[in-house]
C-alpha positions, 0 to 999 in steps of 0.5 A: 483351610481346605481339608478335602482331597480331590480325585477322580477316576475315568471308567475303563469302559470299551464304549467308543462314544462315551467316557465316564468320569467318577468322583473318588474324592474324600470330603471332610464333613465340616467343609462346604463344597462350592463351585465344583468344576471339572474342566476337560481339554479334549484331544485335538482341541485348544479350548477347555470345556467346563462342567459344573458338578456336585460332590460324588458326581458321575459325568458322562462325556461324549462327542456332543458335550466335548464339542466335537459334533453337536448331537441331540440323539445318542445315535448321532454321537460319534466315537471319541478319539483316542489320545490324551485328555487333560482334566482339571478338578477344583472346588472353591477357592478354585485356584488353590484346590486345582488338581490336574490329571492326564487321561490317555484314552486307548479305547479304539486301539484296545477294541481293535486288539480285542477284535483281532484276538477274537478272530484268532480264537475263532480260527485257531482250528484252521492254523497250526498250534505254533502259528496260534501261539506266535499270533497270540504272543504278538497281540499280547505284546501290542497290548503291553505297549498300549498299557505302557503308553497309558502308564507313561502318560497318566502316572509319569506325566510323559506325554511325548513318550506315551504317544510314541509307545501308542504309535508303536503299538498301532504300527505293530497292530497294522503289521499284525493285521497285514501279516496274519492270515487267521 
């Protein structure tokens, strides 16, 4: 009987080229951990990518090992796309210990929001206080939609609704960048 509890965490790094998975599982001392697998279904892909890991792993995923673009140097890596990554975690006997996670990567969107916020803060002396507060509130609203999209997918398992919220946040950000003169 399996007594260990498998779990993992995806780092909140804003690095566009890397996504790190960290083992947060609880292992029983008397249990032998064998055939530890992490399987990832990347965004816009139909084939799962498998990684053999050991307990307490830290796994860095990038465009090369997720098979977006082959690269032998870090400088040749491309940014990982935003979207829903499906992740399976299992140990022997794998069919009975499988845990399936959804991770909604929103790094590209969040980095754009942060860039717009930085621009707003840099130019706040050039606009009225009212304009500053309105633009700040718009950016906060967009961030809330991005957070809601992530929650909807990762915690509620509602991929369609999460994607819709993400697209709405993207549309709001596009409108903001077209309207904002800051």
